C-alpha positions as CSV (number, residue, x, y, z in Angstrom):
1,M,-81.9,-115.0,125.3
2,E,-85.1,-116.9,124.1
3,L,-84.8,-117.6,120.4
4,P,-88.4,-116.8,118.6
5,N,-90.9,-119.6,117.6
6,L,-89.7,-119.6,114.0
7,P,-92.9,-121.4,112.9
8,E,-94.8,-118.4,114.1
9,V,-92.6,-115.9,112.6
10,F,-93.3,-117.4,109.1
11,M,-96.8,-118.0,109.3
12,R,-96.5,-114.5,109.9
13,L,-94.8,-113.6,107.1
14,V,-96.7,-115.8,105.2
15,F,-100.0,-114.0,105.8
16,C,-99.0,-110.4,105.6
17,F,-97.3,-111.3,102.1
18,T,-101.3,-112.7,101.0
19,L,-102.7,-109.6,102.5
20,I,-100.6,-107.5,100.7
21,L,-101.1,-109.3,97.5
22,A,-105.2,-109.4,98.4
23,T,-105.1,-105.3,98.6
24,T,-102.5,-104.4,95.3
25,F,-104.2,-107.5,93.3
26,G,-107.7,-107.7,94.2
27,C,-111.0,-106.8,92.8
28,Q,-110.5,-103.1,92.9
29,S,-107.8,-101.0,93.6
30,T,-109.2,-100.4,97.4
31,N,-110.2,-97.0,96.5
32,D,-112.4,-95.7,99.1
33,G,-112.9,-92.2,97.2
34,N,-110.3,-90.2,99.0
35,G,-107.1,-89.0,96.7
36,E,-106.7,-90.7,92.7
37,P,-107.9,-94.1,92.3
38,E,-105.3,-96.5,91.4
39,Q,-105.3,-98.6,88.1
40,A,-107.1,-102.2,88.3
41,A,-104.5,-105.0,88.1
42,V,-106.2,-106.8,85.5
43,P,-105.6,-106.6,81.4
44,T,-107.3,-103.5,79.8
45,D,-110.6,-103.6,78.6
46,E,-111.5,-102.0,75.2
47,A,-115.2,-101.4,75.7
48,P,-116.6,-98.1,75.1
49,L,-116.4,-95.9,78.4
50,A,-119.3,-95.2,80.2
51,S,-121.1,-91.5,79.2
52,P,-124.5,-90.3,80.7
53,T,-124.9,-88.3,77.4
54,A,-125.3,-91.4,75.3
55,P,-128.0,-91.2,72.9
56,A,-129.2,-94.5,73.4
57,V,-128.7,-97.7,75.4
58,D,-126.2,-100.2,74.1
59,K,-127.2,-103.6,74.8
60,S,-124.8,-105.1,72.7
61,R,-123.1,-106.4,75.0
62,L,-126.5,-108.1,77.0
63,P,-127.2,-111.7,76.0
64,P,-130.7,-111.8,75.3
65,E,-131.5,-113.6,78.4
66,V,-130.0,-111.1,80.5
67,D,-133.0,-108.9,80.4
68,V,-135.8,-111.5,79.6
69,A,-135.3,-114.6,80.9
70,P,-136.2,-117.9,78.9
71,A,-139.5,-119.3,79.0
72,G,-140.0,-121.2,81.9
73,K,-136.9,-119.4,83.8
74,A,-136.7,-116.8,86.1
75,I,-134.0,-114.2,86.9
76,A,-132.3,-112.8,90.0
77,T,-130.0,-110.1,90.2
78,F,-127.5,-109.6,93.5
79,A,-125.1,-107.8,94.6
80,G,-122.2,-109.1,97.2
81,G,-118.9,-107.1,96.7
82,C,-116.4,-108.3,94.2
83,F,-118.0,-109.9,91.7
84,W,-115.2,-112.7,91.2
85,C,-116.2,-114.1,94.4
86,V,-120.6,-114.3,94.0
87,E,-120.2,-116.2,90.7
88,K,-119.2,-119.8,92.2
89,P,-121.9,-120.3,94.9
90,F,-124.7,-119.4,92.6
91,E,-123.2,-122.0,89.3
92,V,-123.2,-124.5,91.8
93,I,-126.8,-124.7,92.6
94,D,-129.0,-127.3,90.9
95,G,-131.3,-125.3,88.9
96,V,-129.2,-122.6,88.2
97,E,-128.8,-122.0,84.6
98,A,-126.0,-119.0,84.1
99,V,-124.4,-116.3,86.2
100,Y,-123.3,-112.8,84.7
101,S,-120.9,-110.9,86.4
102,G,-122.0,-107.3,85.9
103,Y,-122.6,-103.8,86.8
104,T,-125.9,-102.4,87.8
105,A,-128.2,-99.6,89.9
106,G,-126.3,-97.2,88.5
107,T,-127.6,-94.3,86.0
108,E,-124.1,-94.5,83.4
109,L,-124.5,-96.0,80.3
110,N,-122.1,-98.7,78.9
111,P,-120.1,-98.6,81.9
112,T,-116.5,-100.3,81.9
113,Y,-114.5,-102.1,84.8
114,K,-112.1,-99.3,84.7
115,L,-114.6,-96.8,85.2
116,V,-117.0,-99.0,88.0
117,A,-113.5,-100.0,90.1
118,S,-112.2,-96.3,90.4
119,G,-115.4,-95.2,92.2
120,Q,-116.3,-93.0,88.8
121,T,-119.7,-94.2,88.1
122,S,-122.8,-95.0,90.6
123,H,-123.0,-98.8,89.2
124,T,-122.0,-101.6,91.9
125,E,-120.6,-105.1,90.9
126,A,-123.3,-107.5,90.8
127,V,-124.5,-110.8,89.6
128,R,-127.4,-111.4,87.4
129,I,-128.9,-115.5,87.6
130,I,-130.7,-117.2,85.1
131,Y,-132.5,-120.1,87.4
132,D,-135.3,-122.7,86.8
133,A,-137.7,-121.9,89.5
134,D,-139.0,-125.5,89.3
135,K,-135.4,-126.6,90.7
136,V,-134.4,-123.5,92.8
137,T,-136.5,-121.1,94.8
138,Y,-135.8,-117.3,95.0
139,D,-135.5,-118.1,98.9
140,L,-132.7,-120.5,98.1
141,L,-130.8,-117.9,96.4
142,L,-131.2,-115.6,98.9
143,E,-130.0,-117.5,101.7
144,V,-127.0,-118.5,99.7
145,L,-126.4,-114.5,99.2
146,W,-126.3,-114.3,103.3
147,R,-123.7,-116.9,103.5
148,N,-121.5,-115.1,100.9
149,I,-121.4,-111.6,102.3
150,D,-121.3,-108.8,105.5
151,P,-124.7,-107.6,105.3
152,T,-123.7,-105.0,107.5
153,Q,-120.4,-103.3,105.9
154,L,-121.9,-99.8,104.3
155,N,-120.4,-99.2,101.0
156,G,-118.0,-101.8,100.5
157,Q,-117.0,-105.5,101.5
158,F,-114.2,-106.6,103.1
159,V,-111.0,-105.4,101.7
160,D,-112.9,-103.7,98.8
161,H,-114.6,-99.9,99.9
162,G,-116.4,-97.7,98.0
163,T,-120.1,-97.4,96.8
164,Q,-119.2,-99.8,93.9
165,Y,-119.3,-102.5,96.2
166,R,-122.2,-101.8,98.2
167,T,-124.5,-104.6,98.6
168,G,-127.9,-105.2,97.2
169,I,-130.6,-107.0,96.4
170,Y,-132.7,-105.9,93.0
171,Y,-136.0,-107.6,92.7
172,H,-137.6,-108.3,89.2
173,D,-141.0,-108.5,90.5
174,D,-143.4,-107.5,93.4
175,A,-143.1,-111.0,94.8
176,Q,-139.5,-111.5,94.9
177,K,-139.8,-108.0,96.9
178,A,-141.9,-109.4,99.5
179,V,-139.6,-112.5,99.6
180,A,-136.6,-110.1,100.0
181,E,-138.0,-108.3,102.6
182,K,-139.0,-111.2,104.7
183,S,-135.7,-112.8,104.3
184,K,-133.9,-109.4,105.4
185,A,-136.2,-109.7,108.3
186,A,-135.6,-113.1,109.2
187,L,-132.0,-112.5,109.1
188,E,-132.1,-109.6,111.4
189,S,-133.6,-111.8,114.1
190,L,-131.1,-114.7,114.3
191,G,-129.5,-112.5,116.3
192,K,-125.9,-112.9,114.6
193,F,-124.9,-109.2,113.6
194,D,-123.8,-106.6,116.2
195,K,-124.6,-103.9,113.4
196,P,-127.7,-102.9,111.1
197,I,-128.0,-105.0,108.3
198,V,-127.5,-102.4,105.4
199,V,-128.0,-104.4,102.3
200,E,-130.1,-102.3,99.8
201,I,-133.6,-103.8,98.5
202,L,-134.4,-102.1,95.3
203,P,-136.2,-102.3,91.6
204,A,-134.2,-104.2,89.3
205,S,-132.6,-102.1,86.6
206,D,-130.2,-102.1,83.5
207,F,-127.7,-104.9,84.1
208,W,-124.3,-104.5,81.9
209,P,-122.3,-107.9,81.4
210,A,-118.9,-107.1,82.6
211,E,-115.9,-107.5,80.1
212,E,-115.3,-111.3,79.0
213,Y,-112.2,-111.8,81.5
214,H,-114.1,-111.5,84.4
215,H,-116.9,-114.3,83.6
216,D,-115.7,-117.2,86.1
217,F,-112.1,-114.9,87.0
218,Y,-111.9,-117.8,89.6
219,K,-111.5,-120.5,86.7
220,K,-109.6,-118.3,84.2
221,S,-106.8,-116.6,86.8
222,P,-106.6,-118.9,89.8
223,E,-103.0,-117.6,90.2
224,H,-104.7,-114.3,90.7
225,Y,-108.2,-115.2,92.4
226,H,-107.0,-117.6,95.4
227,P,-104.6,-114.9,97.0
228,Y,-107.1,-112.3,96.4
229,R,-109.8,-114.4,98.4
230,S,-107.7,-115.7,101.0
231,G,-106.6,-112.4,101.7
232,S,-109.7,-110.3,101.3
233,G,-111.0,-111.3,104.7
234,R,-114.6,-112.7,103.5
235,D,-113.6,-116.3,104.6
236,T,-112.3,-116.0,107.6
237,Y,-115.4,-113.4,108.5
238,L,-117.9,-115.9,106.8
239,E,-116.7,-119.1,108.7
240,K,-116.9,-116.9,112.2
241,I,-120.4,-116.0,111.7
242,W,-121.6,-119.2,109.7
243,G,-119.3,-122.1,110.5
244,P,-120.2,-125.0,108.3
245,A,-122.9,-123.1,106.4
246,A,-120.3,-120.7,105.2
247,G,-121.0,-119.9,101.7
248,G,-124.3,-121.7,101.4
249,Y,-123.1,-125.1,99.8
250,S,-124.6,-127.3,102.9
251,L,-127.7,-125.3,101.9
252,H,-127.8,-127.3,98.2
253,Q,-125.9,-130.3,99.4
254,T,-123.0,-129.2,97.2
255,E,-118.9,-129.4,98.6
256,K,-117.0,-126.4,98.3
């Protein structure tokens, strides 16, 4: 009787275990709207629940520069699935001043992670970027975005499913809108994808920074982040599509 290839069996077991970790302890519950949402495996937040009947927009969670950039700076807002995975590629760009994880493109006031991640709001997870337009262009930010997402996946990214993980470019003025549409058309013309590009391009709306423990999550909780990241399928997909340009780091000479 032929004995099994033990190294191969071991690697398969490791892969399966990593995938289980990713889907169990991932950026969200992996709920796709069918059945009851699971509880997110992160600390319970204490922020007020979203309420469409709230009397006014509570901006107490917003640093001033999130809505109005400091003099000489600009704002970009992108959704690329789990915001844990989108922060780093932008934070390491020379000229980017700050990257905030949060929720946007929805109507509910004061959204919380618990509600957004379980699909109980119309928001999507996103990042808002404050950058120096003299050092980094909006075109470059878009190129980095494309190299960090699957632009053909509708209402989700990799293992995370639901409209709360839809991708989007939320422009802050007509100039950004024009650049975004041109960049999307250029991406389509590359012929890298066999399905339509479904990233929404919409005007920027209220952006609600996520609870503090989500910011720089890849630094704060690497023991949670890395199994999720490796098991989610994001990196495998990006390397298949983009090769050495996956993640966009080579666009601005920054190591991964």
